[in-house]
N, C-alpha and C positions, 0 to 999 in steps of 0.2 A: 687491062684496067679492072674489069669485073672480077677476074680471078684474084688479082691482088687485093681488092677490097674485101672479098670473101675470106681470104687467108689472113688478112691483117686487120680485120674489123675491130678487135679489141684495142689495138694500138691507136687506130684512128679515133675511136671514141675517147680513149684516154687523152690523146693530144687535143681533141676538141674541148674536153672539160678543162684542161690546163689553159687553153686559149681563152675560154670563157671566164675562168677565174682571174687571169691577169687583167683582162679588159674590165671586168666588173669591179675589181679592187681599185684600179686606176681611175675609172670614170666616177665611181662612188666617192673617192677621196676628192676628186676635182669638183664634184657637186657640193660636197660639204664645205670646201674652201671657197670655191668660185662664187656661189650664190651670195653668201653673207658678205664677201669682199666686194662684189658688184654693187650690192645694196649700200655698203659703207661708202663706196666711191661716189654714189649719187649725193651723199651728204657732205663729202669732202672733195669737191670738184677740183680744187687746186692741186691735188696729188693724183687725180685720175689719169692725166696725160702721161706722166712718167711711169705709172704702174702699167698702163696699157702698152706703152712703148716697150718696156722690158719684156712683157708677155709676148708681144709681137716678135721681138728679136729671138726669143727662145723658139718660137714656132718656125722661124726660118732656118734654124740649124738643121742640117741633114740628119736623118734618123740614125744612121750608122755612127756619125760623129758624136751625137748626143749620147748614144749608148756607150761609146768609147770614153766619153768624159765622166760617165757615171761609175765606171769600173774602179778607178782609184779611190773613189769616195765610198762605194757600197760593195765592192767586190764583184766577182763574177756570179751570176745567178739571178734569182727571182727579185731580190731587193733592188738591184740596179735597174732591172727591167721595169718594175712597177713605178719607180721614181721617174724614169724617162717617159713612160706612158702617161703618168700623171701630168707632167709638164706639157705634153702635147695636148692633153684633154682640157687643160685649164683655160686657155685663151678663148675658145668659142663660148664656153659657159660664162666666163667673166664678162666678156664683151656683150653677149646677148642679155645678160642680167642687167648690166648697166644701161643698155639701150632700151630694154623693155620697161624698166622703172622710169627712166627719164622721159620716155615717150608717152606716158599716161597724160591724157588731156588735162591741162591746168584747170579748166572749168570744172571738171569732175572733182579734182582735189579741193578746189575752193568751195564746191557744194558740200563736200564732206566736212570741211572746217566750219562751214555755216551751220551744220547739224551738231556741232560740238565735239567732233571726233578729235582724239589726240593724234600725235604723229604715229604712235605705235598702231592705233586702230586704223588709221589711213593706210599704213603699209600693209597690214594683214588683211584688211577687208576690202580695200580698193586697189591699191597699186599692184600688189603681188598677184591677185586673181586676174587683173587685166593684162599683166605682163607674162602670164603663164605660156601662151603660144610662142612668144619670142624666146623665153628661157628654155622651153622644151626643144625648140629648134636648135639651140646651142648644144643641148645634151645629146640630141640625135646626131648632130654633126661630129661631136667629140667621140661618140661611141663608134660610128662608122670609121673615123680616122684611126681610132685605137685598134680596131679589129685588123685593119691593114698593117699598121706599124708593128703590131704584136707578132706578125709573121717573121720579123727580123730578130726578135729577142732570142730565137733559137741559137743564134751565133754566139751568145754569151752564156749558154747553158741554162736558160730559163724555161725551156720546154715550149709547148704550144705546137701548132700546126706547121710552123716554120721549119721544125726539125725534119718533117717529111719532105718539104720543098727543097731544102738544102741537100738532103741525102739524094734526092732525085737529080739535082744539078750535078753533084759530085760523081754520081754513077751514070749520068746521061740516060736517065729513065723517066720518060714522060708520065708513066703510070704513077710513080711516086710523087712527082710534081703536082699532078692533078689531084691525087689523094689528099694533098695538103691545101691546094688552092681552092678546090670546089667547096669543101666544108667551110673554109674561111669566108668565101663569098656568101654562102648560104647563111652562115652565122650573122654576118653583117645585115643581110636582108631581114632575117627573123627579128633581130634586136631592133632594127629601125621600125618594123611593123608593130612590135609590142609597144615601143615608145610613142608611136603615132596614136595608138589606141589610148594610152595613158594620157596623152595630151588632150584628146577629145573629151575624156572624162573629167579632167581637171579644169578645162577652159570654161569660163562663165557663160551661161546661156545655153550650153549644149543639152542639158537635161530638158529644158523647156522646148528646145527645137525638136527633140525626139518625141515629145508628147504632142 
């Protein structure tokens, strides 16, 4: 294992960067789409059920099946992989945004209205700051899920650490499997740690607590 890592260090780094790229693009797109959509659903609750239902159904589709469904639409490669990863990342962010905004204490909202705040001001200054921990929990969940699912996209030629894992399986070599699996696990832990720190910085009251 150590000899293989020393010999193949450049390839492992390259595959890790590819893995990080795929995850970052997919989760970033899910954040851009999921958070505004979650906020919108709190304003249009009559459609929240169907939207959440569709998102939940997508989440239940097996990873390999979803990748297979993407190939006729986006071809083999990075495009199909990113769309599939985006769909997997969307539900936790969408659901947590909806739950976080909806869970803000009604008394706090009424107090804001009593101070003359508009709906936009309430959202930006009251609801979103209070919902940050719940929203960030969704982002962290999506990120960890995506790091794991991204190991499968090597099957459709999208790169990533899954390439090493599947090569190891095909050649019955545990060193190759571990060379892909260990960096993927470490990447998930590092990203979760970074996002937990971001959550603490963004959450209201944290600055005062530190002081």
